[in-house]
MOPAC internal coordinates of N, CA, C and O (Angstrom, degrees):
PM7 1SCF
backbone

  N    0.0000 0     0.00 0     0.00 0    0    0    0
  C    1.4702 1     0.00 0     0.00 0    1    0    0
  C    1.4419 1   110.89 1     0.00 0    2    1    0
  O    1.2310 1   120.44 1   -54.09 1    3    2    1
  N    1.3331 1   116.77 1   125.91 1    3    2    1
  C    1.4649 1   122.44 1   176.92 1    5    3    2
  C    1.4750 1   109.40 1   -89.37 1    6    5    3
  O    1.2310 1   120.57 1   -53.97 1    7    6    5
  N    1.3366 1   116.51 1   126.03 1    7    6    5
  C    1.4371 1   123.07 1   177.09 1    9    7    6
  C    1.5352 1   107.93 1   -89.90 1   10    9    7
  O    1.2310 1   120.07 1   -44.43 1   11   10    9
  N    1.3384 1   117.47 1   135.57 1   11   10    9
  C    1.4714 1   121.76 1  -178.65 1   13   11   10
  C    1.4718 1   107.77 1  -134.45 1   14   13   11
  O    1.2310 1   121.07 1   -26.32 1   15   14   13
  N    1.3274 1   115.56 1   153.68 1   15   14   13
  C    1.5020 1   121.11 1   177.53 1   17   15   14
  C    1.5702 1   107.45 1   -61.14 1   18   17   15
  O    1.2310 1   123.21 1   -41.81 1   19   18   17
  N    1.3484 1   111.45 1   138.19 1   19   18   17
  C    1.4371 1   119.47 1  -179.12 1   21   19   18
  C    1.5160 1   114.99 1    99.80 1   22   21   19
  O    1.2310 1   120.30 1   164.54 1   23   22   21
  N    1.3209 1   117.04 1   -15.46 1   23   22   21
  C    1.4195 1   121.47 1   178.15 1   25   23   22
  C    1.5290 1   112.32 1   -73.15 1   26   25   23
  O    1.2310 1   119.87 1   -36.39 1   27   26   25
  N    1.3127 1   117.85 1   143.61 1   27   26   25
  C    1.4709 1   120.85 1   172.07 1   29   27   26
  C    1.4995 1   110.45 1   -90.75 1   30   29   27
  O    1.2310 1   120.93 1   -42.13 1   31   30   29
  N    1.3448 1   115.82 1   137.87 1   31   30   29
  C    1.4486 1   121.46 1   179.75 1   33   31   30
  C    1.4994 1   110.79 1  -134.78 1   34   33   31
  O    1.2310 1   121.43 1   -24.34 1   35   34   33
  N    1.3276 1   114.88 1   155.66 1   35   34   33
  C    1.4670 1   121.41 1   176.21 1   37   35   34
  C    1.5498 1   107.33 1  -112.84 1   38   37   35
  O    1.2310 1   120.46 1   -44.69 1   39   38   37
  N    1.3135 1   116.73 1   135.31 1   39   38   37
  C    1.4078 1   121.60 1   178.78 1   41   39   38
  C    1.5253 1   109.74 1   -75.53 1   42   41   39
  O    1.2310 1   121.05 1   -50.09 1   43   42   41
  N    1.3226 1   115.59 1   129.91 1   43   42   41
  C    1.5282 1   119.95 1  -179.69 1   45   43   42
  C    1.5216 1   111.57 1   -99.85 1   46   45   43
  O    1.2310 1   119.11 1   165.35 1   47   46   45
  N    1.3183 1   119.31 1   -14.65 1   47   46   45
  C    1.4593 1   121.56 1  -175.55 1   49   47   46
  C    1.5144 1   111.44 1  -147.70 1   50   49   47
  O    1.2310 1   121.42 1   -24.88 1   51   50   49
  N    1.3357 1   114.88 1   155.12 1   51   50   49
  C    1.4737 1   118.43 1   178.29 1   53   51   50
  C    1.4975 1   109.48 1   106.78 1   54   53   51
  O    1.2310 1   121.16 1     0.36 1   55   54   53
  N    1.3162 1   115.39 1  -179.64 1   55   54   53
  C    1.4666 1   121.04 1  -179.98 1   57   55   54
  C    1.4985 1   110.95 1   -72.48 1   58   57   55
  O    1.2310 1   118.88 1   166.62 1   59   58   57
  N    1.3444 1   119.74 1   -13.38 1   59   58   57
  C    1.4590 1   123.94 1   179.07 1   61   59   58
  C    1.5217 1   112.01 1  -102.85 1   62   61   59
  O    1.2310 1   120.35 1  -154.81 1   63   62   61
  N    1.3475 1   116.93 1    25.19 1   63   62   61
  C    1.4545 1   121.73 1  -176.88 1   65   63   62
  C    1.5053 1   111.03 1   -55.11 1   66   65   63
  O    1.2310 1   120.01 1   -44.93 1   67   66   65
  N    1.3408 1   117.59 1   135.07 1   67   66   65
  C    1.4661 1   127.50 1  -179.14 1   69   67   66
  C    1.5556 1   113.39 1    76.78 1   70   69   67
  O    1.2310 1   119.08 1  -175.66 1   71   70   69
  N    1.3047 1   119.35 1     4.34 1   71   70   69
  C    1.4410 1   120.36 1   174.79 1   73   71   70
  C    1.4840 1   110.26 1   -78.07 1   74   73   71
  O    1.2310 1   119.60 1   -32.13 1   75   74   73
  N    1.3268 1   118.38 1   147.87 1   75   74   73
  C    1.4258 1   124.23 1  -178.17 1   77   75   74
  C    1.5599 1   107.85 1  -105.62 1   78   77   75
  O    1.2310 1   121.43 1   -46.03 1   79   78   77
  N    1.3330 1   114.88 1   133.97 1   79   78   77
  C    1.4713 1   124.40 1  -176.57 1   81   79   78
  C    1.5506 1   109.08 1  -132.83 1   82   81   79
  O    1.2310 1   122.08 1   -16.44 1   83   82   81
  N    1.3178 1   113.62 1   163.56 1   83   82   81
  C    1.4726 1   122.19 1   170.34 1   85   83   82
  C    1.5177 1   106.11 1  -109.39 1   86   85   83
  O    1.2310 1   119.59 1   -45.91 1   87   86   85
  N    1.3279 1   118.39 1   134.09 1   87   86   85
  C    1.4624 1   122.30 1   175.05 1   89   87   86
  C    1.5277 1   108.32 1   -73.79 1   90   89   87
  O    1.2310 1   121.26 1   -51.38 1   91   90   89
  N    1.3148 1   115.20 1   128.62 1   91   90   89
  C    1.4351 1   123.77 1   177.30 1   93   91   90
  C    1.4846 1   111.44 1   -96.40 1   94   93   91
  O    1.2310 1   120.38 1   132.71 1   95   94   93
  N    1.3646 1   116.88 1   -47.29 1   95   94   93
  C    1.4691 1   119.64 1   176.28 1   97   95   94
  C    1.5178 1   109.88 1  -152.68 1   98   97   95
  O    1.2310 1   120.70 1   -16.14 1   99   98   97
  N    1.3360 1   116.27 1   163.86 1   99   98   97
  C    1.4513 1   123.25 1  -176.18 1  101   99   98
  C    1.4793 1   108.02 1  -125.17 1  102  101   99
  O    1.2310 1   119.60 1   -52.33 1  103  102  101
  N    1.2949 1   118.37 1   127.67 1  103  102  101
  C    1.5305 1   124.29 1   177.60 1  105  103  102
  C    1.4903 1   106.03 1  -133.10 1  106  105  103
  O    1.2310 1   119.96 1   -72.39 1  107  106  105
  N    1.3427 1   117.69 1   107.61 1  107  106  105
  C    1.4536 1   124.17 1   177.24 1  109  107  106
  C    1.5150 1   111.66 1    52.32 1  110  109  107
  O    1.2310 1   118.39 1    62.92 1  111  110  109
  N    1.3273 1   120.67 1  -117.08 1  111  110  109
  C    1.4694 1   122.63 1  -178.94 1  113  111  110
  C    1.4816 1   112.52 1   -93.52 1  114  113  111
  O    1.2310 1   119.55 1  -175.85 1  115  114  113
  N    1.3290 1   118.46 1     4.15 1  115  114  113
  C    1.4594 1   121.88 1   179.99 1  117  115  114
  C    1.5154 1   111.68 1  -114.98 1  118  117  115
  O    1.2310 1   121.66 1   -28.04 1  119  118  117
  N    1.2861 1   114.42 1   151.96 1  119  118  117
  C    1.4940 1   120.75 1   174.82 1  121  119  118
  C    1.5269 1   107.24 1  -126.98 1  122  121  119
  O    1.2310 1   120.73 1   -28.40 1  123  122  121
  N    1.2969 1   116.21 1   151.60 1  123  122  121
  C    1.4419 1   123.18 1   174.32 1  125  123  122
  C    1.5224 1   109.89 1  -105.98 1  126  125  123
  O    1.2310 1   121.63 1   -56.25 1  127  126  125
  N    1.3155 1   114.48 1   123.75 1  127  126  125
  C    1.4729 1   123.66 1  -172.26 1  129  127  126
  C    1.5063 1   112.68 1  -116.87 1  130  129  127
  O    1.2310 1   122.22 1   -29.11 1  131  130  129
  N    1.3367 1   113.35 1   150.89 1  131  130  129
  C    1.4797 1   120.58 1   174.34 1  133  131  130
  C    1.5175 1   108.22 1  -147.07 1  134  133  131
  O    1.2310 1   120.35 1   -26.40 1  135  134  133
  N    1.2972 1   116.93 1   153.60 1  135  134  133
  C    1.4764 1   122.03 1   175.75 1  137  135  134
  C    1.5404 1   110.62 1  -123.21 1  138  137  135
  O    1.2310 1   118.47 1   173.53 1  139  138  137
  N    1.2988 1   120.52 1    -6.47 1  139  138  137
  C    1.4242 1   123.44 1   176.33 1  141  139  138
  C    1.5251 1   113.05 1    87.03 1  142  141  139
  O    1.2310 1   119.41 1   167.76 1  143  142  141
  N    1.3219 1   118.72 1   -12.24 1  143  142  141
  C    1.4712 1   121.53 1  -177.39 1  145  143  142
  C    1.5286 1   108.39 1  -116.12 1  146  145  143
  O    1.2310 1   120.93 1    93.86 1  147  146  145
  N    1.3135 1   115.83 1   -86.14 1  147  146  145
  C    1.4644 1   117.17 1  -178.78 1  149  147  146
  C    1.5640 1   111.29 1   -74.54 1  150  149  147
  O    1.2310 1   120.20 1   158.80 1  151  150  149
  N    1.3371 1   117.21 1   -21.20 1  151  150  149
  C    1.4571 1   122.57 1   175.40 1  153  151  150
  C    1.5110 1   109.57 1  -125.53 1  154  153  151
  O    1.2310 1   119.43 1   -96.07 1  155  154  153
  N    1.3044 1   118.70 1    83.93 1  155  154  153
  C    1.4709 1   118.10 1   179.97 1  157  155  154
  C    1.5546 1   110.70 1   -75.80 1  158  157  155
  O    1.2310 1   119.80 1    -4.35 1  159  158  157
  N    1.2804 1   118.00 1   175.65 1  159  158  157
  C    1.4326 1   122.97 1  -178.79 1  161  159  158
  C    1.4920 1   113.49 1   -61.36 1  162  161  159
  O    1.2310 1   119.49 1   149.35 1  163  162  161
  N    1.3150 1   118.58 1   -30.65 1  163  162  161
  C    1.4565 1   120.70 1   179.90 1  165  163  162
  C    1.5691 1   112.13 1   -77.96 1  166  165  163
  O    1.2310 1   119.71 1   169.97 1  167  166  165
  N    1.3421 1   118.15 1   -10.03 1  167  166  165
  C    1.4609 1   122.44 1   177.19 1  169  167  166
  C    1.5437 1   109.35 1  -130.74 1  170  169  167
  O    1.2310 1   119.22 1  -123.90 1  171  170  169
  N    1.2917 1   119.10 1    56.10 1  171  170  169
  C    1.4546 1   120.08 1  -178.85 1  173  171  170
  C    1.5132 1   111.12 1   -62.26 1  174  173  171
  O    1.2310 1   123.26 1   -25.64 1  175  174  173
  N    1.3432 1   111.36 1   154.36 1  175  174  173
  C    1.5048 1   117.36 1  -179.89 1  177  175  174
  C    1.5358 1   106.96 1  -104.75 1  178  177  175
  O    1.2310 1   119.72 1   -47.30 1  179  178  177
  N    1.3236 1   118.13 1   132.70 1  179  178  177
  C    1.4247 1   124.92 1   173.65 1  181  179  178
  C    1.5011 1   108.83 1   -89.68 1  182  181  179
  O    1.2310 1   120.61 1   -47.82 1  183  182  181
  N    1.3151 1   116.44 1   132.18 1  183  182  181
  C    1.4730 1   120.40 1  -174.62 1  185  183  182
  C    1.5185 1   109.08 1  -146.69 1  186  185  183
  O    1.2310 1   121.25 1   -39.44 1  187  186  185
  N    1.3171 1   115.22 1   140.56 1  187  186  185
  C    1.5006 1   121.13 1   177.62 1  189  187  186
  C    1.5333 1   108.93 1   -68.02 1  190  189  187
  O    1.2310 1   120.61 1   -40.01 1  191  190  189
  N    1.3120 1   116.44 1   139.99 1  191  190  189
  C    1.4550 1   121.73 1  -179.84 1  193  191  190
  C    1.5366 1   112.46 1   -60.70 1  194  193  191
  O    1.2310 1   120.91 1   148.14 1  195  194  193
  N    1.3033 1   115.87 1   -31.86 1  195  194  193
  C    1.5188 1   118.41 1   178.97 1  197  195  194
  C    1.5072 1   113.05 1   -65.68 1  198  197  195
  O    1.2310 1   119.19 1   165.23 1  199  198  197
  N    1.3157 1   119.15 1   -14.77 1  199  198  197
  C    1.4532 1   120.23 1  -178.88 1  201  199  198
  C    1.5688 1   110.91 1  -101.25 1  202  201  199
  O    1.2310 1   119.99 1  -162.80 1  203  202  201
  N    1.3358 1   117.63 1    17.20 1  203  202  201
  C    1.4298 1   120.22 1  -179.25 1  205  203  202
  C    1.5397 1   111.82 1  -125.10 1  206  205  203
  O    1.2310 1   122.42 1   -32.20 1  207  206  205
  N    1.3441 1   112.97 1   147.80 1  207  206  205
  C    1.4598 1   120.27 1   177.19 1  209  207  206
  C    1.5553 1   105.72 1  -118.50 1  210  209  207
  O    1.2310 1   120.44 1   -58.48 1  211  210  209
  N    1.3157 1   116.77 1   121.52 1  211  210  209
  C    1.4439 1   118.38 1  -178.94 1  213  211  210
  C    1.5380 1   112.70 1   -71.01 1  214  213  211
  O    1.2310 1   120.75 1   -34.05 1  215  214  213
  N    1.3483 1   116.18 1   145.95 1  215  214  213
  C    1.4319 1   122.46 1   173.82 1  217  215  214
  C    1.5077 1   107.55 1  -111.20 1  218  217  215
  O    1.2310 1   120.49 1   -71.38 1  219  218  217
  N    1.3480 1   116.66 1   108.62 1  219  218  217
  C    1.4515 1   122.35 1  -171.04 1  221  219  218
  C    1.5186 1   113.28 1   -88.64 1  222  221  219
  O    1.2310 1   120.01 1   172.44 1  223  222  221
  N    1.3508 1   117.59 1    -7.56 1  223  222  221
  C    1.4363 1   118.81 1  -174.69 1  225  223  222
  C    1.5274 1   113.97 1   -82.12 1  226  225  223
  O    1.2310 1   120.18 1   160.84 1  227  226  225
  N    1.3036 1   117.26 1   -19.16 1  227  226  225
  C    1.4612 1   122.25 1  -175.01 1  229  227  226
  C    1.4986 1   109.46 1  -138.61 1  230  229  227
  O    1.2310 1   120.58 1   -28.90 1  231  230  229
  N    1.3208 1   116.49 1   151.10 1  231  230  229
  C    1.4680 1   120.54 1  -178.33 1  233  231  230
  C    1.5510 1   106.69 1  -151.44 1  234  233  231
  O    1.2310 1   121.74 1   -34.54 1  235  234  233
  N    1.3295 1   114.27 1   145.46 1  235  234  233
  C    1.4838 1   120.20 1   178.51 1  237  235  234
  C    1.5276 1   106.19 1   -92.33 1  238  237  235
  O    1.2310 1   120.14 1   -51.95 1  239  238  237
  N    1.3679 1   117.34 1   128.05 1  239  238  237
  C    1.4575 1   122.22 1   178.33 1  241  239  238
  C    1.5038 1   111.53 1   -68.59 1  242  241  239
  O    1.2310 1   120.51 1   134.87 1  243  242  241
  N    1.3291 1   116.64 1   -45.13 1  243  242  241
  C    1.4352 1   120.01 1   177.84 1  245  243  242
  C    1.5020 1   109.88 1  -127.77 1  246  245  243
  O    1.2310 1   119.68 1   -26.69 1  247  246  245
  N    1.2796 1   118.22 1   153.31 1  247  246  245
  C    1.4976 1   123.41 1   179.61 1  249  247  246
  C    1.5312 1   107.35 1  -122.07 1  250  249  247
  O    1.2310 1   119.80 1  -135.94 1  251  250  249
  N    1.2918 1   117.99 1    44.06 1  251  250  249
  C    1.4232 1   120.32 1  -172.40 1  253  251  250
  C    1.5068 1   114.49 1   -94.12 1  254  253  251
  O    1.2310 1   119.47 1   158.72 1  255  254  253
  N    1.2914 1   118.61 1   -21.28 1  255  254  253
  C    1.5064 1   118.43 1   179.56 1  257  255  254
  C    1.4903 1   111.42 1  -141.66 1  258  257  255
  O    1.2310 1   120.89 1   -21.48 1  259  258  257
  N    1.3520 1   115.91 1   158.52 1  259  258  257
  C    1.4767 1   119.24 1  -179.25 1  261  259  258
  C    1.5050 1   111.74 1   -68.81 1  262  261  259
  O    1.2310 1   120.48 1   148.93 1  263  262  261
  N    1.3280 1   116.69 1   -31.07 1  263  262  261
  C    1.4843 1   120.32 1   178.16 1  265  263  262
  C    1.5272 1   110.68 1   -62.71 1  266  265  263
  O    1.2310 1   120.39 1   141.65 1  267  266  265
  N    1.3127 1   116.85 1   -38.35 1  267  266  265
  C    1.4627 1   122.20 1   179.41 1  269  267  266
  C    1.5331 1   110.72 1   -64.15 1  270  269  267
  O    1.2310 1   121.46 1   136.09 1  271  270  269
  N    1.3280 1   114.80 1   -43.91 1  271  270  269
  C    1.4367 1   120.38 1   179.35 1  273  271  270
  C    1.4896 1   111.25 1   -65.32 1  274  273  271
  O    1.2310 1   119.14 1   135.58 1  275  274  273
  N    1.3030 1   119.25 1   -44.42 1  275  274  273
  C    1.4672 1   122.47 1   176.11 1  277  275  274
  C    1.4890 1   113.25 1   -56.83 1  278  277  275
  O    1.2310 1   120.91 1   135.29 1  279  278  277
  N    1.3620 1   115.87 1   -44.71 1  279  278  277
  C    1.4811 1   118.69 1  -176.59 1  281  279  278
  C    1.4964 1   111.52 1   -68.98 1  282  281  279
  O    1.2310 1   118.36 1   142.36 1  283  282  281
  N    1.3593 1   120.74 1   -37.64 1  283  282  281
  C    1.4704 1   123.98 1   177.43 1  285  283  282
  C    1.4847 1   109.33 1   -63.16 1  286  285  283
  O    1.2310 1   118.93 1   133.43 1  287  286  285
  N    1.3221 1   119.64 1   -46.57 1  287  286  285
  C    1.4540 1   124.53 1  -179.16 1  289  287  286
  C    1.5287 1   110.16 1   -64.43 1  290  289  287
  O    1.2310 1   120.93 1   137.76 1  291  290  289
  N    1.3434 1   115.82 1   -42.24 1  291  290  289
  C    1.4453 1   120.61 1   179.69 1  293  291  290
  C    1.5241 1   110.55 1   -62.36 1  294  293  291
  O    1.2310 1   119.61 1   133.63 1  295  294  293
  N    1.3632 1   118.34 1   -46.37 1  295  294  293
  C    1.4419 1   121.55 1   177.21 1  297  295  294
  C    1.5120 1   112.09 1   -57.13 1  298  297  295
  O    1.2310 1   120.22 1   135.25 1  299  298  297
  N    1.3220 1   117.19 1   -44.75 1  299  298  297
  C    1.4367 1   119.77 1   179.85 1  301  299  298
  C    1.5230 1   112.86 1   -61.70 1  302  301  299
  O    1.2310 1   120.76 1   136.89 1  303  302  301
  N    1.3770 1   116.15 1   -43.11 1  303  302  301
  C    1.4536 1   120.27 1   179.77 1  305  303  302
  C    1.5067 1   111.29 1   -64.43 1  306  305  303
  O    1.2310 1   119.47 1   143.09 1  307  306  305
  N    1.3357 1   118.61 1   -36.91 1  307  306  305
  C    1.4571 1   122.76 1   179.18 1  309  307  306
  C    1.5455 1   110.33 1   -66.77 1  310  309  307
  O    1.2310 1   119.97 1   138.22 1  311  310  309
  N    1.3489 1   117.66 1   -41.78 1  311  310  309
  C    1.4095 1   120.30 1   176.95 1  313  311  310
  C    1.5264 1   111.47 1   -63.23 1  314  313  311
  O    1.2310 1   120.28 1   138.83 1  315  314  313
  N    1.3357 1   117.08 1   -41.17 1  315  314  313
  C    1.4825 1   120.89 1   178.95 1  317  315  314
  C    1.5849 1   109.64 1   -65.07 1  318  317  315
  O    1.2310 1   120.69 1   140.23 1  319  318  317
  N    1.2913 1   116.28 1   -39.77 1  319  318  317
  C    1.4485 1   120.57 1   179.49 1  321  319  318
  C    1.5300 1   111.43 1   -63.59 1  322  321  319
  O    1.2310 1   120.30 1   136.85 1  323  322  321
  N    1.3687 1   117.03 1   -43.15 1  323  322  321
  C    1.4579 1   121.75 1   177.87 1  325  323  322
  C    1.5364 1   110.81 1   -65.85 1  326  325  323
  O    1.2310 1   121.27 1   142.22 1  327  326  325
  N    1.3338 1   115.17 1   -37.78 1  327  326  325
  C    1.4863 1   118.83 1   178.26 1  329  327  326
  C    1.4923 1   113.50 1   -65.50 1  330  329  327
  O    1.2310 1   121.15 1   144.16 1  331  330  329
  N    1.3668 1   115.40 1   -35.84 1  331  330  329
  C    1.4539 1   120.24 1   178.45 1  333  331  330
  C    1.5518 1   112.62 1   -73.37 1  334  333  331
  O    1.2310 1   120.87 1   149.54 1  335  334  333
  N    1.3014 1   115.94 1   -30.46 1  335  334  333
  C    1.4570 1   118.93 1  -179.57 1  337  335  334
  C    1.5165 1   110.11 1   -72.46 1  338  337  335
  O    1.2310 1   120.47 1   139.75 1  339  338  337
  N    1.2994 1   116.71 1   -40.25 1  339  338  337
  C    1.5232 1   121.17 1  -178.66 1  341  339  338
  C    1.4411 1   113.01 1   -79.59 1  342  341  339
  O    1.2310 1   120.10 1   180.00 1  343  342  341

């Protein structure tokens, strides 16, 4: 699986397990992640690709602001919540 900027991913390991992030950049086996809230763009998290699960249903068009990241993640969580209710 190729990880690309703008993809949503879920953390599979670490103290942030099950957190959803947006990929900001990819460097070798590491990616830099942000969610716009606890991890804004100015404090991106570096994480090993092996510890991430890609979310292929949703994608961020731009990764230019924290507000954009928060809205994309919020939309995905709302869709998942509706899917689980039905």
